[in-house]
N, CA, C and O atoms as CSV, one atom per row, in Angstrom:
chain,resi,resn,atom,element,x,y,z
A,1,MET,N,N,-16.430,-38.730,18.376
A,1,MET,CA,C,-16.662,-37.317,18.070
A,1,MET,C,C,-17.885,-37.241,17.157
A,1,MET,O,O,-17.949,-37.912,16.127
A,2,ASP,N,N,-18.833,-36.432,17.543
A,2,ASP,CA,C,-20.028,-36.314,16.718
A,2,ASP,C,C,-19.797,-35.343,15.566
A,2,ASP,O,O,-18.773,-34.663,15.510
A,3,THR,N,N,-20.725,-35.289,14.683
A,3,THR,CA,C,-20.601,-34.481,13.467
A,3,THR,C,C,-20.494,-32.996,13.778
A,3,THR,O,O,-19.716,-32.285,13.142
A,4,ASP,N,N,-21.260,-32.526,14.739
A,4,ASP,CA,C,-21.219,-31.098,15.084
A,4,ASP,C,C,-19.854,-30.702,15.646
A,4,ASP,O,O,-19.327,-29.640,15.317
A,5,ALA,N,N,-19.291,-31.549,16.484
A,5,ALA,CA,C,-17.976,-31.265,17.070
A,5,ALA,C,C,-16.898,-31.286,15.990
A,5,ALA,O,O,-15.992,-30.453,15.991
A,6,ALA,N,N,-17.001,-32.225,15.087
A,6,ALA,CA,C,-16.028,-32.316,13.996
A,6,ALA,C,C,-16.115,-31.089,13.096
A,6,ALA,O,O,-15.094,-30.551,12.668
A,7,GLN,N,N,-17.331,-30.656,12.813
A,7,GLN,CA,C,-17.497,-29.461,11.976
A,7,GLN,C,C,-16.975,-28.214,12.688
A,7,GLN,O,O,-16.379,-27.344,12.053
A,8,ALA,N,N,-17.193,-28.123,13.987
A,8,ALA,CA,C,-16.699,-26.980,14.759
A,8,ALA,C,C,-15.175,-26.966,14.764
A,8,ALA,O,O,-14.551,-25.915,14.614
A,9,LEU,N,N,-14.586,-28.143,14.938
A,9,LEU,CA,C,-13.130,-28.245,14.928
A,9,LEU,C,C,-12.575,-27.887,13.556
A,9,LEU,O,O,-11.570,-27.182,13.451
A,10,LEU,N,N,-13.222,-28.366,12.517
A,10,LEU,CA,C,-12.805,-28.050,11.154
A,10,LEU,C,C,-12.913,-26.551,10.887
A,10,LEU,O,O,-12.030,-25.966,10.259
A,11,LEU,N,N,-13.979,-25.935,11.357
A,11,LEU,CA,C,-14.166,-24.498,11.198
A,11,LEU,C,C,-13.084,-23.725,11.952
A,11,LEU,O,O,-12.544,-22.745,11.440
A,12,ALA,N,N,-12.773,-24.168,13.165
A,12,ALA,CA,C,-11.732,-23.507,13.966
A,12,ALA,C,C,-10.378,-23.605,13.266
A,12,ALA,O,O,-9.626,-22.632,13.219
A,13,HIS,N,N,-10.074,-24.773,12.728
A,13,HIS,CA,C,-8.807,-24.945,12.006
A,13,HIS,C,C,-8.776,-24.076,10.745
A,13,HIS,O,O,-7.741,-23.504,10.401
A,14,GLY,N,N,-9.906,-23.983,10.069
A,14,GLY,CA,C,-9.978,-23.140,8.870
A,14,GLY,C,C,-9.761,-21.673,9.203
A,14,GLY,O,O,-9.072,-20.958,8.477
A,15,GLU,N,N,-10.358,-21.226,10.312
A,15,GLU,CA,C,-10.165,-19.833,10.736
A,15,GLU,C,C,-8.713,-19.582,11.123
A,15,GLU,O,O,-8.140,-18.545,10.790
A,16,ARG,N,N,-8.129,-20.540,11.826
A,16,ARG,CA,C,-6.715,-20.410,12.227
A,16,ARG,C,C,-5.825,-20.368,10.990
A,16,ARG,O,O,-4.887,-19.573,10.927
A,17,LEU,N,N,-6.110,-21.207,10.018
A,17,LEU,CA,C,-5.332,-21.221,8.784
A,17,LEU,C,C,-5.454,-19.885,8.055
A,17,LEU,O,O,-4.458,-19.358,7.558
A,18,ALA,N,N,-6.657,-19.337,7.988
A,18,ALA,CA,C,-6.858,-18.043,7.327
A,18,ALA,C,C,-6.085,-16.942,8.051
A,18,ALA,O,O,-5.495,-16.067,7.416
A,19,GLU,N,N,-6.092,-16.993,9.397
A,19,GLU,CA,C,-5.347,-15.997,10.176
A,19,GLU,C,C,-3.845,-16.106,9.910
A,19,GLU,O,O,-3.167,-15.093,9.737
A,20,LEU,N,N,-3.335,-17.323,9.878
A,20,LEU,CA,C,-1.907,-17.529,9.617
A,20,LEU,C,C,-1.531,-17.086,8.205
A,20,LEU,O,O,-0.468,-16.497,8.006
A,21,GLU,N,N,-2.380,-17.360,7.234
A,21,GLU,CA,C,-2.113,-16.929,5.862
A,21,GLU,C,C,-2.110,-15.407,5.763
A,21,GLU,O,O,-1.305,-14.832,5.030
A,22,THR,N,N,-3.010,-14.753,6.499
A,22,THR,CA,C,-3.045,-13.289,6.504
A,22,THR,C,C,-1.771,-12.726,7.115
A,22,THR,O,O,-1.170,-11.794,6.579
A,23,ARG,N,N,-1.364,-13.302,8.245
A,23,ARG,CA,C,-0.115,-12.852,8.881
A,23,ARG,C,C,1.079,-13.046,7.950
A,23,ARG,O,O,1.943,-12.176,7.844
A,24,LEU,N,N,1.117,-14.181,7.287
A,24,LEU,CA,C,2.214,-14.464,6.364
A,24,LEU,C,C,2.247,-13.444,5.229
A,24,LEU,O,O,3.318,-12.981,4.837
A,25,ALA,N,N,1.087,-13.099,4.710
A,25,ALA,CA,C,1.030,-12.115,3.621
A,25,ALA,C,C,1.556,-10.763,4.089
A,25,ALA,O,O,2.302,-10.105,3.365
A,26,PHE,N,N,1.171,-10.343,5.296
A,26,PHE,CA,C,1.674,-9.077,5.828
A,26,PHE,C,C,3.182,-9.135,6.044
A,26,PHE,O,O,3.887,-8.167,5.757
A,27,GLN,N,N,3.680,-10.254,6.545
A,27,GLN,CA,C,5.116,-10.390,6.776
A,27,GLN,C,C,5.890,-10.389,5.455
A,27,GLN,O,O,6.963,-9.792,5.366
A,28,GLU,N,N,5.359,-11.044,4.448
A,28,GLU,CA,C,6.013,-11.031,3.138
A,28,GLU,C,C,6.057,-9.615,2.579
A,28,GLU,O,O,7.063,-9.198,2.004
A,29,HIS,N,N,4.966,-8.880,2.749
A,29,HIS,CA,C,4.920,-7.494,2.269
A,29,HIS,C,C,5.936,-6.635,3.026
A,29,HIS,O,O,6.657,-5.845,2.418
A,30,ALA,N,N,5.993,-6.789,4.343
A,30,ALA,CA,C,6.948,-6.026,5.149
A,30,ALA,C,C,8.379,-6.384,4.769
A,30,ALA,O,O,9.242,-5.509,4.703
A,31,LEU,N,N,8.632,-7.650,4.523
A,31,LEU,CA,C,9.965,-8.089,4.127
A,31,LEU,C,C,10.376,-7.469,2.794
A,31,LEU,O,O,11.524,-7.058,2.630
A,32,MET,N,N,9.454,-7.400,1.850
A,32,MET,CA,C,9.756,-6.779,0.556
A,32,MET,C,C,10.052,-5.291,0.730
A,32,MET,O,O,10.975,-4.767,0.106
A,33,GLU,N,N,9.273,-4.605,1.576
A,33,GLU,CA,C,9.518,-3.185,1.816
A,33,GLU,C,C,10.876,-2.969,2.467
A,33,GLU,O,O,11.601,-2.048,2.093
A,34,LEU,N,N,11.229,-3.807,3.437
A,34,LEU,CA,C,12.532,-3.690,4.088
A,34,LEU,C,C,13.667,-3.983,3.109
A,34,LEU,O,O,14.705,-3.322,3.136
A,35,SER,N,N,13.466,-4.963,2.260
A,35,SER,CA,C,14.476,-5.298,1.262
A,35,SER,C,C,14.693,-4.133,0.294
A,35,SER,O,O,15.828,-3.806,-0.050
A,36,ASP,N,N,13.599,-3.515,-0.140
A,36,ASP,CA,C,13.703,-2.355,-1.029
A,36,ASP,C,C,14.401,-1.193,-0.337
A,36,ASP,O,O,15.227,-0.511,-0.943
A,37,ALA,N,N,14.071,-0.968,0.933
A,37,ALA,CA,C,14.698,0.121,1.686
A,37,ALA,C,C,16.190,-0.142,1.868
A,37,ALA,O,O,16.999,0.781,1.774
A,38,LEU,N,N,16.554,-1.381,2.126
A,38,LEU,CA,C,17.964,-1.730,2.281
A,38,LEU,C,C,18.717,-1.530,0.970
A,38,LEU,O,O,19.834,-1.013,0.972
A,39,ALA,N,N,18.126,-1.929,-0.134
A,39,ALA,CA,C,18.766,-1.739,-1.440
A,39,ALA,C,C,18.959,-0.255,-1.732
A,39,ALA,O,O,20.009,0.144,-2.236
A,40,ALA,N,N,17.959,0.563,-1.422
A,40,ALA,CA,C,18.076,2.007,-1.642
A,40,ALA,C,C,19.160,2.599,-0.753
A,40,ALA,O,O,19.924,3.456,-1.197
A,41,ALA,N,N,19.236,2.154,0.490
A,41,ALA,CA,C,20.263,2.656,1.405
A,41,ALA,C,C,21.655,2.264,0.927
A,41,ALA,O,O,22.591,3.057,1.025
A,42,ARG,N,N,21.796,1.059,0.415
A,42,ARG,CA,C,23.100,0.623,-0.099
A,42,ARG,C,C,23.501,1.442,-1.322
A,42,ARG,O,O,24.670,1.794,-1.476
A,43,MET,N,N,22.540,1.748,-2.189
A,43,MET,CA,C,22.849,2.567,-3.364
A,43,MET,C,C,23.264,3.968,-2.941
A,43,MET,O,O,24.218,4.523,-3.487
A,44,GLU,N,N,22.560,4.542,-1.977
A,44,GLU,CA,C,22.894,5.881,-1.488
A,44,GLU,C,C,24.271,5.879,-0.831
A,44,GLU,O,O,25.040,6.825,-0.998
A,45,THR,N,N,24.582,4.829,-0.091
A,45,THR,CA,C,25.903,4.711,0.530
A,45,THR,C,C,26.984,4.630,-0.541
A,45,THR,O,O,28.037,5.253,-0.401
A,46,ALA,N,N,26.743,3.883,-1.591
A,46,ALA,CA,C,27.723,3.774,-2.675
A,46,ALA,C,C,27.922,5.124,-3.357
A,46,ALA,O,O,29.053,5.501,-3.667
A,47,ARG,N,N,26.829,5.858,-3.594
A,47,ARG,CA,C,26.956,7.190,-4.207
A,47,ARG,C,C,27.711,8.141,-3.290
A,47,ARG,O,O,28.547,8.919,-3.750
A,48,SER,N,N,27.421,8.082,-2.008
A,48,SER,CA,C,28.115,8.947,-1.050
A,48,SER,C,C,29.597,8.603,-0.994
A,48,SER,O,O,30.443,9.492,-0.909
A,49,ASP,N,N,29.906,7.323,-1.043
A,49,ASP,CA,C,31.304,6.898,-1.020
A,49,ASP,C,C,32.042,7.401,-2.260
A,49,ASP,O,O,33.185,7.850,-2.166
A,50,GLU,N,N,31.392,7.325,-3.421
A,50,GLU,CA,C,32.017,7.827,-4.647
A,50,GLU,C,C,32.275,9.329,-4.552
A,50,GLU,O,O,33.344,9.804,-4.936
A,51,ARG,N,N,31.291,10.080,-4.039
A,51,ARG,CA,C,31.465,11.528,-3.894
A,51,ARG,C,C,32.590,11.849,-2.923
A,51,ARG,O,O,33.381,12.761,-3.164
A,52,LEU,N,N,32.663,11.106,-1.831
A,52,LEU,CA,C,33.725,11.323,-0.852
A,52,LEU,C,C,35.088,11.032,-1.465
A,52,LEU,O,O,36.035,11.789,-1.254
A,53,GLN,N,N,35.195,9.952,-2.216
A,53,GLN,CA,C,36.473,9.614,-2.845
A,53,GLN,C,C,36.897,10.694,-3.843
A,53,GLN,O,O,38.074,11.047,-3.916
A,54,ARG,N,N,35.930,11.221,-4.616
A,54,ARG,CA,C,36.264,12.303,-5.553
A,54,ARG,C,C,36.697,13.552,-4.812
A,54,ARG,O,O,37.656,14.213,-5.210
A,55,ALA,N,N,35.991,13.883,-3.728
A,55,ALA,CA,C,36.340,15.073,-2.952
A,55,ALA,C,C,37.724,14.926,-2.337
A,55,ALA,O,O,38.505,15.878,-2.329
A,56,LEU,N,N,38.030,13.745,-1.825
A,56,LEU,CA,C,39.359,13.521,-1.252
A,56,LEU,C,C,40.440,13.596,-2.325
A,56,LEU,O,O,41.514,14.148,-2.087
A,57,ALA,N,N,40.164,13.050,-3.492
A,57,ALA,CA,C,41.133,13.119,-4.588
A,57,ALA,C,C,41.337,14.564,-5.026
A,57,ALA,O,O,42.469,14.980,-5.271
A,58,ASP,N,N,40.255,15.336,-5.127
A,58,ASP,CA,C,40.375,16.753,-5.488
A,58,ASP,C,C,41.168,17.516,-4.441
A,58,ASP,O,O,42.010,18.347,-4.780
A,59,LEU,N,N,40.905,17.238,-3.178
A,59,LEU,CA,C,41.625,17.912,-2.101
A,59,LEU,C,C,43.098,17.552,-2.137
A,59,LEU,O,O,43.954,18.425,-1.991
A,60,LYS,N,N,43.401,16.281,-2.331
A,60,LYS,CA,C,44.802,15.851,-2.404
A,60,LYS,C,C,45.488,16.510,-3.594
A,60,LYS,O,O,46.626,16.968,-3.489
A,61,HIS,N,N,44.798,16.556,-4.714
A,61,HIS,CA,C,45.360,17.170,-5.909
A,61,HIS,C,C,45.624,18.661,-5.670
A,61,HIS,O,O,46.669,19.173,-6.072
A,62,SER,N,N,44.710,19.345,-5.037
A,62,SER,CA,C,44.889,20.781,-4.816
A,62,SER,C,C,46.002,21.043,-3.811
A,62,SER,O,O,46.714,22.039,-3.937
A,63,VAL,N,N,46.172,20.177,-2.820
A,63,VAL,CA,C,47.254,20.360,-1.846
A,63,VAL,C,C,48.593,20.046,-2.491
A,63,VAL,O,O,49.575,20.746,-2.246
A,64,ASP,N,N,48.647,19.005,-3.310
A,64,ASP,CA,C,49.901,18.620,-3.955
A,64,ASP,C,C,50.387,19.679,-4.935
A,64,ASP,O,O,51.594,19.870,-5.086
A,65,TYR,N,N,49.480,20.362,-5.595
A,65,TYR,CA,C,49.863,21.307,-6.629
A,65,TYR,C,C,49.594,22.758,-6.246
A,65,TYR,O,O,49.625,23.638,-7.106
A,66,ALA,N,N,49.336,23.015,-4.994
A,66,ALA,CA,C,49.089,24.393,-4.569
A,66,ALA,C,C,50.379,25.199,-4.695
A,66,ALA,O,O,51.463,24.705,-4.388
A,67,ASP,N,N,50.250,26.426,-5.142
A,67,ASP,CA,C,51.402,27.324,-5.286
A,67,ASP,C,C,51.616,28.038,-3.958
A,67,ASP,O,O,50.781,28.850,-3.560
A,68,PRO,N,N,52.716,27.755,-3.263
A,68,PRO,CA,C,52.946,28.408,-1.978
A,68,PRO,C,C,53.076,29.930,-2.113
A,68,PRO,O,O,52.820,30.654,-1.151
A,69,GLY,N,N,53.462,30.415,-3.273
A,69,GLY,CA,C,53.592,31.854,-3.475
A,69,GLY,C,C,52.252,32.563,-3.525
A,69,GLY,O,O,52.193,33.780,-3.348
A,70,SER,N,N,51.186,31.834,-3.761
A,70,SER,CA,C,49.877,32.466,-3.831
A,70,SER,C,C,49.278,32.703,-2.446
A,70,SER,O,O,48.257,33.379,-2.321
A,71,GLU,N,N,49.904,32.154,-1.411
A,71,GLU,CA,C,49.423,32.369,-0.054
A,71,GLU,C,C,50.037,33.645,0.513
A,71,GLU,O,O,51.190,33.960,0.217
A,72,PRO,N,N,49.285,34.377,1.320
A,72,PRO,CA,C,49.857,35.583,1.928
A,72,PRO,C,C,50.938,35.202,2.941
A,72,PRO,O,O,50.916,34.100,3.488
A,73,PRO,N,N,51.869,36.098,3.188
A,73,PRO,CA,C,52.924,35.781,4.159
A,73,PRO,C,C,52.334,35.671,5.569
A,73,PRO,O,O,51.291,36.257,5.861
A,74,PRO,N,N,53.000,34.928,6.423
A,74,PRO,CA,C,52.518,34.811,7.799
A,74,PRO,C,C,52.508,36.181,8.479
A,74,PRO,O,O,53.226,37.081,8.043
A,75,PRO,N,N,51.722,36.357,9.519
A,75,PRO,CA,C,51.581,37.669,10.152
A,75,PRO,C,C,52.863,38.202,10.794
A,75,PRO,O,O,52.958,39.409,11.016
A,76,HIS,N,N,53.835,37.373,11.097
A,76,HIS,CA,C,55.035,37.867,11.769
A,76,HIS,C,C,56.066,38.463,10.809
A,76,HIS,O,O,57.131,38.877,11.266
A,77,TYR,N,N,55.803,38.525,9.511
A,77,TYR,CA,C,56.752,39.139,8.575
A,77,TYR,C,C,56.467,40.590,8.396
A,77,TYR,O,O,57.166,41.268,7.644
C-alpha cells in the first residue's frame, strides 16, 4: 500500500468516525429528551392517580353519609 492510499484510507476512517460520533451525540440527546418526557409523564400519572383516589374517597364518603330525607320523593308518590 502506498502512502497516498494509506492516507486516503486513514481520512475515510476519520470521516466515518466523525459521522458515528455525531450520530451518537444525537442519539444521546434524543435519549435524554425521551427520559425526561417519560419522567414527566410518570409524575403526571401519579398526580392524576392521587386526584382520582381523593375523588373516589369523597364520593364514597358522600354516598355513605348522604341523608335519604334530603332527596325528593320518587315521582310515583
